[in-house]
VEXGU-690761 format. One record per residue (C-alpha): x, y, z; residue in one letter. Coordinates in steps of 0.001 Angstrom, whole numbers, always signed. Example, Ala and Ser with C-alpha at 12.3 -4.5 7.8 and 13.67 -1.06 7.14 Angstrom:
% VEXGU-690761
+---------+---------+---------+------+
|      c1 |      c2 |      c3 | resn |
+---------+---------+---------+------+
|  +12300 |   -4500 |   +7800 |    A |
|  +13670 |   -1060 |   +7140 |    S |
+---------+---------+---------+------+
% end
This chain:
% VEXGU-690761
+---------+---------+---------+------+
|      c1 |      c2 |      c3 | resn |
+---------+---------+---------+------+
|  +13718 |   +9400 |  +18533 |    M |
|  +13448 |  +11246 |  +21979 |    C |
|  +10069 |  +11283 |  +23826 |    T |
|   +9663 |  +15142 |  +23426 |    I |
|  +10294 |  +14768 |  +19550 |    Q |
|   +7596 |  +11818 |  +19470 |    K |
|   +5140 |  +14263 |  +21211 |    I |
|   +5780 |  +17075 |  +18795 |    K |
|   +5578 |  +14710 |  +15892 |    D |
|   +2121 |  +13565 |  +17240 |    F |
|    +813 |  +17031 |  +17713 |    F |
|   +1910 |  +18134 |  +14465 |    Y |
|    +719 |  +15144 |  +12440 |    W |
|   -2340 |  +13944 |  +14347 |    E |
|   -3905 |  +17251 |  +15625 |    V |
|   -2683 |  +20341 |  +13903 |    Y |
|   -2755 |  +18718 |  +10400 |    N |
|   -5863 |  +16968 |  +10883 |    R |
|   -7695 |  +20248 |  +11881 |    L |
|   -6449 |  +21685 |   +8696 |    K |
|   -7444 |  +18621 |   +6771 |    G |
|   -3916 |  +17814 |   +5760 |    N |
|   -3580 |  +14564 |   +7002 |    N |
|   -5416 |  +12088 |   +4707 |    Q |
|   -5199 |   +8352 |   +5596 |    D |
|   -4107 |   +6094 |   +2659 |    V |
|   -4006 |   +2292 |   +2629 |    V |
|   -1215 |    +621 |    +641 |    C |
|   -1520 |   -3199 |    +222 |    A |
|   +1180 |   -5572 |    -376 |    V |
|    -597 |   -8620 |   -1815 |    V |
|   +1430 |  -11830 |   -1723 |    I |
|    +673 |  -14993 |   -3628 |    H |
|   +3248 |  -17846 |   -4553 |    N |
|   +6308 |  -15692 |   -3396 |    G |
|   +5554 |  -12728 |   -5292 |    K |
|   +3828 |   -9396 |   -4862 |    I |
|   +1200 |   -7573 |   -6916 |    L |
|   +2359 |   -4548 |   -8676 |    A |
|      +1 |   -2022 |  -10735 |    Q |
|   +1183 |    +712 |  -13003 |    T |
|   +1089 |   +4117 |  -11332 |    A |
|   -1622 |   +6507 |  -12324 |    Q |
|    -165 |   +9477 |  -14258 |    R |
|    +412 |  +12382 |  -11632 |    N |
|   +2344 |  +15505 |  -12696 |    A |
|   +2334 |  +16790 |   -9017 |    V |
|   +4232 |  +13689 |   -7751 |    I |
|   +5960 |  +13009 |  -10977 |    H |
|   +4587 |   +9468 |  -11774 |    T |
|   +3809 |   +7914 |  -15088 |    D |
|   +2451 |   +4762 |  -16469 |    D |
|   +6124 |   +3189 |  -16486 |    T |
|   +6366 |   +3199 |  -12784 |    Q |
|   +4731 |    +724 |  -10319 |    Y |
|   +2816 |    +903 |   -7025 |    V |
|   +1193 |   -1522 |   -4802 |    T |
|   -2571 |   -1239 |   -4769 |    P |
|   -4421 |   +1150 |   -2467 |    G |
|   -5914 |   +4536 |   -1930 |    G |
|   -7492 |   +7050 |    +318 |    K |
|   -9491 |   +6075 |   +3348 |    V |
|  -13125 |   +7324 |   +3209 |    E |
|  -14653 |   +9241 |   +6158 |    T |
|  -15984 |   +6708 |   +8852 |    G |
|  -14042 |   +3849 |   +7180 |    E |
|  -11784 |   +1560 |   +9069 |    T |
|   -8131 |    +954 |   +7668 |    L |
|   -9256 |   -2741 |   +7285 |    N |
|  -12392 |   -1903 |   +5380 |    A |
|  -10384 |    +477 |   +3153 |    A |
|   -7901 |   -2128 |   +2291 |    V |
|  -10778 |   -4526 |   +1119 |    H |
|  -12701 |   -1694 |    -777 |    R |
|   -9562 |    -439 |   -2578 |    E |
|   -8335 |   -3864 |   -3648 |    L |
|  -11762 |   -4709 |   -4813 |    K |
|  -12081 |   -1506 |   -6791 |    E |
|   -8497 |   -1602 |   -8355 |    E |
|   -8055 |   -5304 |   -8859 |    T |
|  -11338 |   -7083 |   -8334 |    N |
|   -9529 |   -9144 |   -5670 |    L |
|  -11026 |  -10273 |   -2378 |    N |
|   -8328 |  -10588 |    +214 |    V |
|   -7503 |  -11751 |   +3725 |    D |
|   -5613 |   -8969 |   +5600 |    V |
|   -2656 |  -10656 |   +7271 |    I |
|    -774 |   -7896 |   +9021 |    K |
|    -327 |   -4167 |   +9349 |    K |
|   +3291 |   -3447 |   +8534 |    L |
|   +3339 |    +104 |   +9752 |    G |
|   +2642 |   +3728 |   +8908 |    S |
|   +4754 |   +6195 |   +7130 |    I |
|   +4043 |   +9865 |   +6859 |    R |
|   +4453 |  +11550 |   +3318 |    N |
|   +3568 |  +15170 |   +2914 |    N |
|     -57 |  +15318 |   +3760 |    K |
|    -616 |  +11768 |   +3692 |    Y |
|    -411 |   +9014 |   +6376 |    K |
|    +511 |   +5833 |   +4488 |    L |
|    -833 |   +2556 |   +6252 |    H |
|    +904 |    -541 |   +4915 |    W |
|    -590 |   -3923 |   +5022 |    F |
|    +223 |   -7397 |   +3823 |    V |
|   -2692 |   -9381 |   +2280 |    C |
|   -3315 |  -12721 |    +513 |    R |
|   -5836 |  -13173 |   -2177 |    P |
|   -8708 |  -15536 |   -1554 |    T |
|   -9044 |  -16180 |   -5376 |    D |
|   -6465 |  -15005 |   -7841 |    V |
|   -8598 |  -15944 |  -10750 |    S |
|  -10663 |  -12782 |  -10135 |    Q |
|   -7611 |  -10548 |  -10760 |    L |
|   -8374 |   -8011 |  -13559 |    E |
|   -7648 |   -4305 |  -14450 |    V |
|  -10865 |   -2785 |  -13248 |    V |
|   -9864 |   +1050 |  -13897 |    E |
|   -8044 |   +1026 |  -17297 |    P |
|   -7864 |   +4814 |  -17265 |    L |
|   -5880 |   +4747 |  -13894 |    K |
|   -3703 |   +1663 |  -14363 |    Q |
|   -2817 |    -173 |  -17424 |    K |
|   -1260 |   -3331 |  -15824 |    E |
|   -1292 |   -5672 |  -12931 |    L |
|   +1611 |   -8101 |  -12653 |    K |
|   +3111 |  -10335 |   -9962 |    W |
|   +6815 |   -9610 |   -9225 |    V |
|   +9412 |  -10680 |   -7081 |    S |
|  +10128 |   -8464 |   -4168 |    L |
|  +13871 |   -8484 |   -5027 |    N |
|  +13244 |   -7742 |   -8748 |    D |
|  +15435 |   -4645 |   -9473 |    A |
|  +13957 |   -4235 |  -12825 |    S |
|  +10671 |   -3215 |  -11451 |    V |
|  +10398 |    +580 |  -11627 |    N |
|   +8574 |   +1306 |   -8249 |    W |
|   +7709 |   +4964 |   -7513 |    T |
|  +10287 |   +6309 |   -4925 |    P |
|   +7880 |   +6329 |   -1963 |    K |
|   +6724 |   +2469 |   -2796 |    N |
|  +10506 |   +1507 |   -3108 |    A |
|  +11302 |   +3048 |    +180 |    E |
|   +8335 |   +1438 |   +2002 |    A |
|   +9007 |   -2050 |    +357 |    L |
|  +12652 |   -1803 |   +1398 |    Q |
|  +11630 |    -702 |   +5012 |    Q |
|   +9167 |   -3589 |   +5371 |    F |
|  +11199 |   -6108 |   +3244 |    K |
|  +12192 |   -8438 |   +6274 |    A |
|   +8509 |   -8511 |   +7479 |    Q |
|   +7136 |   -9245 |   +4093 |    I |
|   +9600 |  -11951 |   +3489 |    E |
|   +8853 |  -13615 |   +6700 |    K |
|   +5075 |  -13841 |   +5866 |    I |
|   +5933 |  -14868 |   +2276 |    Q |
|   +7750 |  -17943 |   +3924 |    Q |
|   +4820 |  -18776 |   +6331 |    T |
|   +2304 |  -21279 |   +4906 |    P |
|   -1193 |  -19532 |   +4493 |    P |
|   -2899 |  -22132 |   +6909 |    E |
|    -390 |  -21017 |   +9842 |    V |
|   -1370 |  -17316 |   +9464 |    L |
+---------+---------+---------+------+
% end
């Protein structure tokens, strides 16, 4: 992408859309444990056509004045009851009016895992990143594919090295 296009994108997304209130920051957490990642059923949403047979990674909107790191910790606690160590920010992807910030995390204690909001998600499960049978939402599937090499590298690194 040329420099002029990058500047245009910056002003469109970071200035114009923020002034209009159309650029909400969202955190998405790829929680890794024993070579698997955490998937949760997607909340039903007619606007983006999701249902509870599709899966997403845990995450949610960043609150006003909140850092991205703090939002990852809060969202994971709210949705899964997990406390985590944030390992690395994978990158950001723009999606309509949202800017999705992707992070890799490791849980500090998996025994705390539970469905905290049963009206929003029905199930939490550990899945292989390469499991083709998992019905990820299109945006989650796209992001997981984009960040796959980074995620696999972190999965292969012992926790004490990170």
